[in-house]
N, C-alpha and C positions, 0 to 999 in steps of 0.2 A: 107547336105551342108558341103563341106570340106574347108580346108584352101585356096585352089586355087581360089574358087569363093566366098570367104567370104569378099573380099575387094570391090566389086562393084555389083550393081544390074544389072544382065544381064540374058537373057533367061527367064526361068520360075521363078516365084516369089520365093525368098529365104524365104519369110515369110509363105509359105505353105509347111510344111515339112512332110516327110513320117513318119509313125508310125509302129513300129515292131508289129508282131502278139501278143507278150506278153503284150505290152503296150495297145493294143486295147482290148484284153481280160480283162486285169486288169481294164481298164476304164469302160467298160460296166458292169462288175461284181460289181465294186464299186458303180456305179450309181444305180444298182438294190438293193444293200444292203442299201444304204442311203435312197432311195425312200421307201423301206420296213420299215426301222426304223421310217421314218416320218409318215407312215401310222399307225404303231403300237402306236406311241405317240398320234396321232390324235384320234384314236379309244379309247384308254385307258383314255384319258382326256375328252372325250365327251360321246359317247354312253355307255361306260362301267364304267364311273365314279361312284364309290360306293354310295355316298350320293345322287346322282341323281336317283338311282334305288331302294332306300329303299321302297318307296311307291309301286312301281311295284311288288317287292318281296312280300310285305305284302298282296297286293290285289290278287295276284296269289294263295298264300297259303290260303287266306281267302275263296276262291272259293272251296277249298278242305276241308274246315272246320277247318283249322289250324290258330291260332292267335299267332303272335310273336311280340316281342318288336322291337323298332327302332334299338337297339343295335344288336339284333339277325339278323334282316334283313340286317343290314350293313355288318355283318360278311359273310352272304351268297353272297351279291352283290360283296363284296371285293374279294371273291374267283375267280370270273370270271375276274375281273380286274387283279388279280395276274397272271392268265394264260396268259393274253396279255403281261404283263411285262416280263414273263418268255420267251416268243417268242422274245421280244425286247432284252433281255439279250443274247439269242443265236445268234441273228443277230449281236449284238455287238461283240461277240467273232469272228464272221466271218469277221467283219470290222477290228478288230485288226490283224487278220491273213493277210488281204489284205494290211494293212499298212506295215507290216513286209515284205511281198512279194514285195511291191513296192521298198523298199530299196534294196532288193536282185536283183530285175530286173535292177535297175539303176546301180548296180555294174557289172552286166554281159552284159550290153548293149554295142554295138560297140561304139568306141570313138566318132564318129560323131553324134551319137544319144543321147549321154549323155546330160542332161539338162545344165550343166555348160559350156560344149563345145559349145552348140548351142547359148547360151546367149553370150559367148565370141565372137563367129563368127559374130553375129549380131552387137555387139558393134564395131567390126572392120570394119563393112560394110560401104562403102562410098556411100552416097546417092547423087544423082545429081538433084533431083527435089523436090519441097515442098511436093508432094504427097508421094514420097518415104520416106522422112523424117518423115512424119506423120505416115506411116505404121511402120517404125522402132520404133518410140516412142510408138505406140500402142502395138506392139509386146512385147517390154520390160516391159510395164506396166502389160500386161496380164501374162507374165512369172513370174514377181515378185508377182503378185496376187496369183499365184499358191503356192508360198512359204507360203503366209498367210494362204491359205487353208490347206496345209499340217501341219502347226503349230496348227491350230484349230483342225484338225483331230487327231493329236497327243494328245492334251489336252483332247478331248472328249473320246478317247480310254482309256487313262490312268485313267481319273476320272471314266469312265464307269467300268473299271476293279476294281477300288477302291470300287465302290458301289456293285459290284458283289461279292466281297470277304470281305466286311467290317465286316460281322458277324464272319468270320473265323480268322480275324486278329484284335486284340484288339486296336492297335494304329489307324487303319483305322476306326473302329467303333466310336472312340472318335471324329473323324473329319467328321462324316457322313454328317451333315448338310452343312458344308462348301464345301465338295466334291460334294454334290448334287447340290448346288447353282452354282458352277463353271461349272459342267457338263451341267446343263440346259441352262445356259447363252451361253456357247460356242457352244452348240448343235444348238441353234436357230441362232447363227451367221453363223454357217456352212450351215444350211438350206438356209439362206438368200444368202450366196455366191453361192450356187447351183442354186438358182433362177436367180441371176444375170448372172451366167455363161450360163445358157440355153438361156436367152434373148440375151446376147451378141453374142453367137455362131449363133443364128438364124439371127440376124441383119448382122453379118459379112458375113454369107453365101449368103445373098441376095444382098450384096453391094460390099465391097472391097476384100473379101476373099472367092470367090465362090469355093465350093468343100471342105470346111473345115469339114463339117459334114460327107460327103461321105468318106473323108480321114481317119476319125476315124473308119470307117466301113471296107473299103477295103485297107487301108494303104496308100492312096494317089496315087494310080496307075492311 
């Protein structure tokens, strides 16, 4: 949407905007990485939780004629949990790269596709009906919500990197517990945002913004 049609709602809806190939690729890669991170957290916190697997390790070894203490069994069970967290760490590095790439993409985007320009154009948009006013308000709320998501993503990435390198940097190791608490809290807030985003997109696609899902696949053609 350019400045010429930013002042009134005419023709196709200005609230359904095209997305460049770079944005679409970034969007789906980010979705895949966040979903994968969620899965690794779920598995590590449930099926591979060390203390929940102590008895299983002891029973399996007992069948082989080996008896070990709870502490020894915990160490064995913890090794599998560590492998899952290693995968989580690698995915986190990927997410950090995606965050940096999103900043770069925004810098090289055509002017009319930059987020701040799109928001500015919608703010300038003159609405003539209550329905258009409602769509405008919804659009601005959604866009501002994305800034909250990016802020959460930034905190999650930075604290995740802090946890990944805390043993290499003494000052980070000193704040390990605090960093871990912030990382976990913001991580679940981000997962909650993703769930709300999915629900909101589905509702929008079947009501007032038909084509919003396909637009993120084919660019809004």
